C-alpha positions as CSV (number, residue, x, y, z in Angstrom):
1,M,-24.8,13.8,67.2
2,D,-27.1,14.9,64.3
3,D,-27.6,12.5,61.4
4,P,-25.4,13.9,58.5
5,G,-27.8,12.5,56.0
6,P,-27.2,10.0,53.2
7,R,-23.7,9.6,52.0
8,L,-22.8,10.6,48.5
9,P,-21.4,7.9,46.2
10,S,-17.6,8.1,45.8
11,G,-16.7,10.6,43.1
12,A,-20.0,12.6,43.3
13,S,-19.7,16.3,44.0
14,G,-23.0,16.9,45.7
15,H,-23.9,19.9,43.5
16,P,-27.4,19.4,42.0
17,G,-28.0,19.5,38.3
18,P,-30.6,21.6,36.6
19,S,-33.4,19.3,37.8
20,G,-32.4,19.8,41.4
21,R,-31.0,16.3,41.7
22,D,-27.3,15.4,41.4
23,P,-26.8,13.7,38.1
24,G,-24.3,11.3,39.4
25,P,-20.6,10.7,38.5
26,G,-19.7,11.2,34.9
27,L,-23.1,12.5,33.8
28,K,-22.9,16.2,34.5
29,D,-22.0,17.3,31.0
30,G,-24.6,15.3,29.1
31,P,-23.9,12.7,26.4
32,A,-20.4,12.7,25.0
33,D,-21.7,13.0,21.4
34,G,-25.0,14.7,22.0
35,P,-25.5,18.1,20.4
36,A,-25.6,20.0,23.7
37,G,-23.1,17.8,25.5
38,A,-19.4,18.2,25.9
39,R,-17.6,16.4,23.0
40,A,-14.7,14.3,24.3
41,D,-12.8,14.6,21.0
42,D,-13.6,18.2,20.3
43,P,-10.4,20.3,19.6
44,A,-11.7,22.9,22.0
45,D,-11.1,20.5,24.9
46,G,-7.3,20.9,24.5
47,P,-4.5,19.0,22.8
48,P,-5.7,15.4,23.8
49,G,-9.1,16.1,22.4
50,A,-7.7,17.6,19.3
51,R,-5.5,14.6,18.7
52,R,-8.5,12.3,19.1
53,A,-10.5,14.4,16.6
54,D,-7.7,14.3,14.1
55,R,-7.4,10.5,14.4
56,T,-11.1,10.1,13.9
57,R,-11.1,12.3,10.9
58,A,-8.1,10.5,9.4
59,T,-9.8,7.1,10.0
60,I,-12.9,8.3,8.3
61,L,-11.1,9.8,5.3
62,R,-9.0,6.7,4.8
63,A,-12.1,4.5,4.8
64,A,-13.8,6.9,2.5
65,R,-10.9,6.9,0.0
66,A,-10.8,3.2,-0.1
67,R,-14.6,3.0,-0.6
68,F,-14.6,5.6,-3.3
69,A,-11.7,3.9,-5.0
70,R,-13.4,0.5,-5.1
71,H,-17.0,1.6,-5.8
72,G,-16.9,5.2,-7.1
73,Y,-19.0,8.0,-5.8
74,D,-22.5,6.7,-6.7
75,R,-22.1,3.3,-5.0
76,T,-20.4,4.6,-1.9
77,T,-22.7,5.2,1.2
78,I,-22.1,6.9,4.5
79,R,-23.1,3.7,6.3
80,A,-20.5,1.7,4.4
81,V,-17.8,4.2,5.1
82,A,-18.7,4.2,8.8
83,A,-18.7,0.4,8.9
84,D,-15.2,0.3,7.3
85,A,-14.0,2.9,9.9
86,A,-15.7,0.9,12.7
87,I,-17.6,3.9,13.9
88,D,-21.2,5.0,14.0
89,A,-22.6,6.6,10.8
90,S,-23.7,9.6,12.9
91,M,-20.0,10.3,13.5
92,V,-19.3,10.6,9.8
93,M,-22.1,13.0,9.5
94,R,-20.9,15.0,12.5
95,Y,-17.5,15.5,11.0
96,F,-18.4,15.9,7.3
97,G,-22.1,16.7,7.1
98,S,-22.9,14.8,3.9
99,K,-21.5,12.3,1.3
100,E,-20.7,15.2,-1.0
101,Q,-18.7,17.0,1.7
102,L,-17.0,13.8,2.6
103,F,-16.0,13.3,-1.0
104,D,-14.6,16.8,-1.2
105,A,-12.6,16.4,2.0
106,A,-11.3,13.0,1.0
107,L,-10.2,14.3,-2.4
108,T,-8.4,17.5,-1.3
109,I,-5.2,16.9,-3.1
110,D,-1.8,18.4,-3.0
111,L,0.4,16.8,-5.7
112,R,3.5,18.0,-3.7
113,L,5.4,18.6,-7.0
114,P,9.1,19.4,-6.6
115,D,10.6,22.6,-7.9
116,L,10.9,21.6,-11.6
117,T,12.7,24.8,-12.5
118,A,15.7,23.6,-10.6
119,V,15.8,20.3,-12.6
120,A,18.1,19.9,-15.6
121,R,16.1,19.7,-18.9
122,D,17.3,16.2,-19.8
123,E,16.2,14.9,-16.3
124,L,12.8,16.6,-16.1
125,A,10.7,13.8,-17.5
126,H,12.4,11.2,-15.2
127,V,12.1,13.4,-12.1
128,L,8.4,14.1,-12.8
129,L,7.6,10.4,-13.5
130,R,9.4,9.2,-10.4
131,H,7.6,11.7,-8.3
132,F,4.2,10.2,-9.3
133,L,5.4,6.6,-9.2
134,D,6.8,6.9,-5.7
135,R,3.5,8.4,-4.6
136,W,1.3,5.7,-6.2
137,E,3.4,2.7,-5.3
138,G,3.1,3.5,-1.5
139,D,-0.6,2.7,-1.0
140,P,-2.7,3.0,-4.2
141,A,-6.0,2.4,-2.4
142,D,-5.4,5.4,-0.1
143,D,-4.0,7.8,-2.7
144,A,-6.6,10.5,-3.2
145,L,-5.5,11.1,-6.8
146,L,-6.2,7.5,-7.9
147,V,-9.5,7.6,-6.0
148,L,-10.4,10.7,-7.9
149,L,-9.3,9.2,-11.2
150,R,-11.5,6.2,-10.7
151,S,-14.6,8.3,-9.8
152,A,-14.0,10.8,-12.6
153,V,-14.8,8.1,-15.2
154,T,-18.5,8.1,-14.1
155,H,-18.9,11.2,-12.0
156,E,-18.7,14.7,-13.5
157,R,-17.9,16.4,-10.1
158,A,-14.8,14.2,-9.8
159,A,-13.9,14.8,-13.4
160,E,-14.1,18.5,-12.9
161,R,-12.0,18.3,-9.8
162,L,-9.3,16.3,-11.6
163,R,-9.1,18.8,-14.4
164,E,-8.8,21.6,-11.8
165,I,-6.0,19.9,-10.0
166,F,-3.9,19.3,-13.0
167,A,-4.6,22.7,-14.5
168,G,-3.9,24.4,-11.2
169,Q,-0.8,22.4,-10.2
170,V,0.9,20.5,-13.0
171,A,0.6,23.2,-15.7
172,P,2.0,26.0,-13.4
173,A,4.9,23.7,-12.3
174,L,5.8,23.1,-15.9
175,G,5.1,26.6,-17.0
176,E,8.7,27.7,-16.8
177,V,9.9,24.9,-19.0
178,T,7.1,24.2,-21.5
179,G,3.8,25.7,-22.8
180,P,0.2,24.9,-21.5
181,R,-0.5,22.6,-24.5
182,R,2.5,20.4,-23.8
183,A,1.7,20.4,-20.1
184,G,-1.7,19.2,-20.9
185,L,-0.3,16.3,-22.8
186,V,2.1,15.4,-20.0
187,S,-0.9,15.3,-17.6
188,A,-2.7,13.0,-20.1
189,Q,0.3,10.6,-20.1
190,L,0.6,10.5,-16.4
191,L,-3.1,9.9,-15.9
192,G,-3.0,7.2,-18.6
193,L,-0.2,5.4,-16.8
194,A,-2.1,5.7,-13.5
195,L,-5.3,4.3,-15.1
196,T,-3.6,1.4,-16.8
197,R,-1.2,0.3,-14.0
198,Y,-3.2,1.0,-10.8
199,L,-6.9,0.9,-11.8
200,L,-7.3,-1.3,-14.8
201,R,-4.2,-3.3,-13.8
202,A,-3.1,-4.3,-17.3
203,P,-0.9,-7.4,-16.8
204,N,2.0,-6.2,-19.0
205,V,2.1,-2.9,-17.2
206,T,1.7,-4.2,-13.6
207,A,4.5,-6.8,-14.3
208,L,7.0,-4.0,-14.6
209,T,8.9,-2.7,-11.6
210,P,8.8,1.1,-10.9
211,D,12.4,1.4,-12.2
212,E,11.4,-0.4,-15.4
213,V,8.4,1.9,-15.8
214,A,10.6,5.0,-15.3
215,E,13.2,3.7,-17.8
216,L,10.7,2.8,-20.5
217,Y,8.1,5.6,-20.0
218,A,10.4,8.6,-19.3
219,P,11.4,9.0,-23.0
220,A,7.7,9.3,-24.0
221,L,7.3,12.2,-21.5
222,A,10.6,13.7,-22.6
223,A,9.4,13.7,-26.2
224,V,6.3,15.7,-25.3
225,L,8.3,18.1,-23.1
226,S,10.8,18.8,-25.8
């Protein structure tokens, strides 16, 4: 009987790679994260890959928000965000390209305002205030609006973004019930509360429960709205 030749390792297909040699099991597609290789967490690989990509992006964004919240834009680095997310810095660059793009992605904000036109006039201030309190009380370190507020103090790009968000979302939501000047003052009151309670952490303000804040602060909002 003729010698069949050397046996292939278990799992190898026997089809040669571009060099004429079989690349061996698990190496046919190149490095998982290489520019020419198949990406294991690329959405094009199907739902499992897409889910992995989404998880990776979410992990990076959460780490970035926390970093930007603690240190602001200027003192936050890609390497520090990557370390917090327990991934390689090249992965942050792969998903977001630069620190500026990461900042933009981390601070894409939907205030998720309720339909204020359906709220009774005497309840409007309370509903609006509770909406923001419920959002901020959940996880202040991961709330993009608070991250943006902290960065806006020293970074003009963040300040511009903050103005755009309130002008583009709060003012239109209040447009049916009050004018733009009053809407601007309501925004100032909400941002002042956020700055004092969650960033500066003034003791007399942080000592209050959310219910107490709503009870004591809603009349101030109502006075502006009326």
